[in-house]
C-alpha positions as CSV (number, residue, x, y, z in Angstrom):
1,X,0.0,0.0,0.0
2,X,1.3,3.4,-0.9
3,X,2.1,5.9,1.9
4,X,0.2,9.2,2.2
5,X,2.5,12.1,1.2
6,X,3.7,14.8,3.7
7,X,2.3,18.3,3.2
8,X,4.5,20.4,1.0
9,X,2.0,23.0,-0.4
10,X,-0.1,25.7,1.2
11,X,-3.8,24.8,1.7
12,X,-5.0,26.8,-1.4
13,X,-2.4,25.1,-3.6
14,X,-3.3,21.6,-2.2
15,X,-6.9,22.3,-3.3
16,X,-5.7,23.0,-6.8
17,X,-3.7,19.7,-6.8
18,X,-6.6,17.6,-5.6
19,X,-7.5,14.8,-8.1
20,X,-4.3,15.3,-10.2
21,X,-1.1,13.3,-10.3
22,X,1.8,15.3,-8.9
23,X,5.4,14.9,-10.1
24,X,7.8,16.5,-7.6
25,X,11.3,16.9,-9.0
26,X,13.9,17.8,-6.4
27,X,17.0,19.4,-7.9
28,X,20.0,21.7,-7.3
29,X,21.3,24.2,-9.8
30,X,24.8,22.9,-9.4
31,X,23.9,19.2,-9.8
32,X,25.1,17.9,-13.2
33,X,22.6,15.1,-13.3
34,X,19.8,17.5,-12.5
35,X,20.7,19.9,-15.3
36,X,21.5,17.2,-17.9
37,X,18.7,14.7,-17.2
38,X,16.3,15.5,-14.4
39,X,15.2,19.0,-15.4
40,X,14.7,18.2,-19.1
41,X,12.8,15.1,-18.1
42,X,10.5,17.1,-15.8
43,X,9.9,19.6,-18.7
44,X,9.1,16.7,-21.1
45,X,6.6,15.3,-18.6
46,X,4.9,18.7,-18.3
47,X,4.7,19.0,-22.1
48,X,3.2,15.6,-22.7
49,X,0.5,15.4,-20.1
50,X,-2.6,17.7,-19.8
51,X,-2.5,19.9,-16.8
52,X,-5.9,18.7,-15.7
53,X,-4.3,15.2,-15.3
54,X,-0.9,15.9,-14.0
55,X,1.2,18.7,-12.5
56,X,5.0,19.0,-12.4
57,X,6.4,20.9,-9.4
58,X,10.1,21.6,-9.1
59,X,11.8,21.7,-5.7
60,X,15.0,23.6,-5.5
61,X,16.9,22.2,-2.6
62,X,20.3,23.3,-1.4
63,X,22.9,21.3,0.6
64,X,25.8,23.8,0.2
65,X,26.6,27.3,-1.0
66,X,23.4,28.6,0.6
67,X,24.5,32.3,0.3
68,X,24.6,32.1,-3.5
69,X,21.9,29.6,-4.2
70,X,19.1,32.1,-3.4
71,X,15.8,33.1,-5.1
72,X,17.6,35.5,-7.4
73,X,20.0,32.9,-8.6
74,X,17.1,30.5,-9.1
75,X,15.1,33.0,-11.1
76,X,18.0,33.5,-13.5
77,X,18.4,29.7,-13.8
78,X,14.7,29.3,-14.5
79,X,14.8,32.0,-17.2
80,X,18.0,30.6,-18.7
81,X,16.6,27.1,-19.0
82,X,13.1,28.2,-20.0
83,X,11.4,26.3,-17.2
84,X,7.6,26.8,-17.0
85,X,6.6,24.5,-14.2
86,X,6.2,26.0,-10.7
87,X,9.3,25.7,-8.5
88,X,9.5,26.0,-4.8
89,X,12.6,26.6,-2.7
90,X,13.1,24.0,0.0
91,X,13.7,25.5,3.5
92,X,17.0,24.8,5.3
93,X,16.9,22.7,8.4
94,X,18.2,24.0,11.7
95,X,19.6,20.6,12.3
96,X,21.9,19.2,9.6
97,X,22.3,19.8,5.9
98,X,19.2,18.1,4.6
99,X,16.4,20.6,3.8
100,X,13.0,20.2,5.4
101,X,10.9,18.9,2.4
102,X,13.7,16.4,1.5
103,X,13.6,15.2,5.1
104,X,9.8,14.9,5.1
105,X,9.9,12.7,1.9
106,X,13.1,10.8,2.9
107,X,15.0,12.0,-0.2
108,X,18.6,11.1,-0.3
109,X,19.9,13.7,-2.8
110,X,19.4,15.1,-6.2
111,X,18.0,14.6,-8.7
112,X,15.0,12.9,-6.9
113,X,11.6,12.3,-8.3
114,X,8.5,11.7,-6.2
115,X,5.2,10.8,-7.8
116,X,1.9,11.2,-6.0
117,X,-1.3,9.6,-7.3
118,X,-4.7,11.3,-7.5
119,X,-5.3,10.4,-3.9
120,X,-2.0,12.0,-2.7
121,X,-0.3,8.7,-2.0
122,X,3.4,8.3,-2.8
123,X,3.8,5.9,-5.7
124,X,7.4,6.5,-6.6
125,X,10.3,7.9,-4.6
126,X,13.4,7.7,-6.8
127,X,16.9,9.0,-6.3
128,X,19.1,9.5,-9.3
129,X,18.4,9.5,-13.0
130,X,15.4,7.3,-14.2
131,X,14.9,6.2,-17.8
132,X,11.9,7.7,-19.6
133,X,10.4,4.4,-20.6
134,X,9.6,2.9,-17.2
135,X,8.7,6.4,-15.9
136,X,6.3,6.8,-18.8
137,X,4.8,3.4,-18.1
138,X,4.1,4.4,-14.5
139,X,2.7,7.8,-15.4
140,X,0.4,6.1,-17.9
141,X,-0.8,3.7,-15.3
142,X,-1.5,6.5,-12.8
143,X,-3.4,8.5,-15.5
144,X,-5.5,5.5,-16.2
145,X,-6.4,4.8,-12.6
146,X,-9.7,5.9,-11.3
147,X,-9.7,7.8,-8.0
148,X,-10.4,5.5,-5.0
149,X,-13.4,7.6,-3.9
150,X,-15.5,10.5,-5.1
151,X,-14.6,13.9,-3.9
152,X,-16.9,15.0,-1.1
153,X,-16.1,18.7,-1.7
154,X,-17.5,18.8,-5.2
155,X,-14.1,19.2,-7.0
156,X,-14.6,18.1,-10.6
157,X,-13.1,14.9,-11.9
158,X,-10.0,15.9,-13.9
159,X,-10.2,12.8,-16.2
160,X,-11.4,13.0,-19.8
161,X,-15.1,12.2,-20.5
162,X,-15.8,8.5,-20.7
163,X,-12.8,7.4,-18.6
164,X,-13.8,4.5,-16.3
165,X,-17.4,4.3,-17.6
166,X,-16.9,1.8,-20.4
167,X,-16.7,4.6,-23.0
168,X,-12.9,5.0,-22.7
169,X,-12.4,4.3,-26.4
170,X,-15.1,6.8,-27.5
171,X,-13.7,9.0,-30.3
172,X,-11.2,6.3,-31.4
173,X,-11.2,5.1,-35.0
174,X,-9.0,2.2,-36.1
175,X,-7.0,2.4,-32.8
176,X,-6.3,6.1,-33.3
177,X,-7.8,8.3,-30.6
178,X,-8.7,12.0,-31.0
179,X,-6.8,12.7,-27.8
180,X,-3.5,11.3,-28.9
181,X,-0.3,12.6,-27.2
182,X,2.1,14.5,-29.4
183,X,5.7,14.0,-28.5
184,X,8.4,16.4,-29.6
185,X,11.8,15.0,-30.3
């Protein structure tokens, strides 16, 4: 059974995430694996999946060089790399080098990728690079899963019409669906 995720977003942001898959990408600006693999992968995920289904959130986390790894440096980095997903800055711990959100999720370093399902359960907590193919398979599985229960607060179901009601292939002709994903190479 998947564990419930720790809180990492303000209440108003948590409401906006309800019913969607969340991909949390923890990175550092000075991490070669983050810059060459993790950040481009997070951008590709955001480009492929509809925002009503999935949201990518970056988590800039700092273990060293705190004085220069500030919000201004991050803003320049985000602009330089053309990042368009929201990015939060992990807060330093008063005890040790591991920032607070990384501690809460049990992350071991960067790059790290955490995936939460529509119910907010941790379905993946991965340290280091991860190949696109198994990651895509897991994301596809999570998108296809129906929520475990209806939302008692009336928040609309983010899934496309027909999903889970026997009409999942509506709009498909000869195996080609109107809602096909377009991948840029």
